[in-house]
N, C-alpha and C positions, 0 to 999 in steps of 0.2 A: 701269291696270286694277287693280293692287293697291291703289292709293289709293282707288279707287271702292269696292272690297270692304271696306276698313277703315272708310270712311265709312258704308257700309251697315250694318256690324256695330255701330257706335256709335249709329246711328239706330234699331237694333233695341232695343226696350224691355227685352228679356230677355238682352242680350249679357253682362251681368255674371254672370247665373245660369249661362249656358253656359260662360263661362271658368272659373268656380268648379267646375263639374261636371267639366270636363276635368282641372283640377288635382287634384281629389279622386280621379278614376279613375287618374290617373298615380301619385299617392301610394299608393293601394291596390295597384297593380301592383308598385311598388317594394317594398312591405312583403311581398307574397306571395313575391317573388323572395328577399328576405332571409330569410323563414321557411323557404323550401325549402332554401337553402344552410345555414341553421342546423340543420335536421333532418339533412341529409347530414353536416355536420361532427360533430354530436353522435352520430350513428350510428357514424361512423368512430372517434370517441373511445371509445365503448362497446366496439366491437370490439377496439380497441387494448388497452384495460385488461383485457378478458377474455383476450386472447392473452397478455399479460404474466402474468396470474394463472395461466393454464394452464401457461405456461412455467416459472413458479416451482414449481408443484406437481410437474411432471415433473422439473425440476432437482433438487428435494429428494429425490424418489424415487430418481433416478439416483445422487445422492451417497451415499445410504444403501446402495445395492447394491455388493457387493464383486466385483471382477473375478475371473473364473474361468480355470482353465488355468495351467500352470506359467509363471511370469514373475518378473522382477525389478522391485520397486517403485521408482519414482523420485519424489523430492520436490525441488522447486526452492527454494533460498534465494537470492532475487534482489533486489538493490537494498538500500536502507537498511533496517536492522532496527529497526522501530518499531511501537508498538501500533496506529497507524492506517495502516500500510503493508501492502503485499502480503506482505512477509516479517515478519509479526507472529507472536508466540508462539502465539496462538490458531490461526492458519492452519497454521503448521508442525506444531504438536502434533497438531492434528486429522488431518492427513495421516499423521503417524507412527503414531498409534494405529490407524488403518484398515489401514495397511500391515503392522504387526506382528500385527494380529488375523487377517488373511487367511492361511490355511495355504498357499494357492497362491502366495503371494509368498515366494520362497525366500530373498531377502535384500532389504535396503533400501539405496538410494543417495541420499545427500543431495548434490545438485549445487549447489555454492556459487559465487556470483559477487556478492560484497558487500564494500563498504568498511567495514562495521561499523554501529554505531548504538547503541541502548540496551543498556547492560550488564544491565539488569533483564530485558528481553525475551530476550536471548541466554542469560542465566542460567536462565530458565524452560525454554528449549528444551534446554539442556545437561542440566539435572536430569531432564527427561522422557526423554531418550535413555538416560540411565543406568538409570532405573527400568524402561523397556521392555526393555532388554538383560538386566537381571537377571530379569525376568519371562519372557522368551523367550530363554534362553541359547543355543538352537540356531540362532537367526536372527541373521546378521551385519548390521552397519550400516557402510557405507563412505561416506566423504566424498570427493567428487570436485571438485577445484577447477578452475574454468575460467580466466577472466582474472584475477580478484582475490579474495583471501580475507584480509581484513585486520581487525584489531581484533575486534569482536564476531563477525565471520564466522569467525575462527579460534577464538574462544571456543566456538562451536558445533562446529566440526570436531574439536576436541580430544576430544570424547566418542566419536568413532567408533572402530571396531575397527582400521581402517586408513585412511590418508589418501593419495589419489592426486592428482596434479597434472600439468600440462604443464611442460615445461622452461622455458617463458617465462612461466608464471604468476607473479603477484606475491603473496607470502605474508608474513605477520608483523604488524607494528605492534602488538605486545603491550604496550600502555600505555594511559594514560587522559589525556584532554585536556579542558580547560575554558578557554574564551576569551571575550573581550569587549573593550570599548573604554572609555577614560577621556576625558571631555570637560572636565575641570576647567580646563585652560589655555585651551581654546577659548572657554569661557564668560567667562573673565576678559577676553579680547581683545574679545569682543562686548559686554561690560558687562552680562551677565546674572547675576542673583542667584538662587542655588538656595535654595528653601524646601521643606524636607522635614520633615514632622511624623509622628512615630511613637509608639507605645506599646510599650515594650520596647526596651532599649538597643541591641539588635542587629537590630532589625526593618528598618533601612535598610542591611542587610548587602550589600556589594558594589555600592552605588549608583554608577553610572558618572559621575554629575555631582558626586560628593563626593570629597574626597581619600582615597586608599587608606590604610587603617590597617594597621599591622604585625600587630595581633592577628587581623584578618580574614584577612590573607594566610596567616598560620600555620595558621589554622583550615582554609582551603581546601586547603593542602598536606597537612594531616592527612587530610582527606576523600579526596583523590585518592590518597594513599598507601594508605589502607585498601582502596579499590576496586582499585587496581593489585595489591595483595597477593592479593586474592580471585582476580583474573585469573591471577596467577602460580600460585597453588595449584591452580586448575582445570586449567591446562595441564599442570602436573607430574603431577597425578592421572591425566590422560588419557594422557599420553605416556610417563611413567615414565623408565626408563633410556635411552630412545631419544634424549633431549635432550643436546646438546653445547654447551659454552660458554654457560652459563646467564646470565652477566653481560651478554653481548651480546644474547642472545635476548630479554630482557625490557626492553631499552632503548627500544623503540618503533620500531626500524628495520624496514625491509622488505627482502625478498630475492627473487631469481628462484627458480623451482622447483628448479633445479639446486643453488643454494646452500642452499635450505631443506631439501633432502634431506640434505645434508652435516651440517646443524645438528640434524637429527632432527625437524624440523617436518613433513616429508613422508616417506612410506614408499616409494612407487613412482610411476612415471609411467604415465599412461593416462587414457583418456576413460571416460565412462559406458558406452558401448557395449562397450569392451574389458573393463571390469570385469564387466558382465553376461554377456558371451560366454565369457571365458577364466577368470574367477575364480569367479563364481557358478554358471556352467554353465546359466544360464537367459537365453538371448539376448533374449527378448522383453521390452521395457521398457514398463511401464505407469505413466503419470503419475498420482500420487496427490495432486499439489499442489492445495490448495483454492483454487479460483478462482471468481469470480462467473460465472454462466451468461450466455449471449448475451442472454437476456431480462432478466436482472438488470442487465447493462451498459446495455442499451437503455433500461431504466426509469430508471437513474441519470443517463444522459446527457440524455435528453429529457423526463424527468418534470417538471421545474420549468417548462420552456417550455410543455409541453402543458397542465399544470395552470393556468398563467397564461392561456393561450388559452381554455381551458374556462371559467374564471371570467369572462373578458371577454365570451364569447358568452352565457353564462347570465344575466349581470347587465346586459349591454348597456352596459358602461362600460369605460373604458380601464384598463390595468394595466401598470405598468412597474417595473423595478428600476433605480434610478439611484444 
């Protein structure tokens, strides 16, 4: 039966026209479906971007508004201290200025959990703390160490009126480090020749594929020594006569909170809640830490993927990052 129908179609002088018509209508239907989905997707994207924009506006307005009612301001110094990290000088200083500006903030707590990082970023924060304390002499700033306060973290803490920690906190590492690798012997074994072209006799300074020079090593030691002395001076300026056994203190070692208190690196034991409740007498803690809003985080996480999909939809072409 099917064979007879096929034969009849082929004997129909207009069978080709009918087949082409069917294909054309099928193609048009597929294009309509694609357009409908395209409109839906583009509408979704437009709504998404409007929502992100609205969120940023609201977030900006919220950041500018100062909390009201008696409270203790809290600012987190968490993780690596770096210009492109959460614990950057820009973020920390912004929070500090808002906290000191607000008369309802009776004191400021810097809650520190950091292994250190950039001495420049830590120096910016230390300088700003001292400036704000001089400008607002009636407002105290307390550093509260949680798990770790080492190197640049302590550089910041040293500017506080008092430093609190837990008995098991790790504190110290007052020193400077610079490290790298030397691949000269490895290259010899592999039979690789190093070709380095420079303008300036020291432009290839500390090249890991060239033999180490005594003059370069001495120069590095001098740089590290200067930065270390700046660190030492900052800690002495902040802690004063509280410090004990200075030779050991500035060797780069770390200690528990108990040992750190004996050495004068820590004043007392306690948490942020304890300081707010028993020391400041303003139990309510308000977080002044500058953080990206939910909408900003959403835009950052999905912005690239969404933009790529939008580009693909609008141009009807593929887009990939390989």
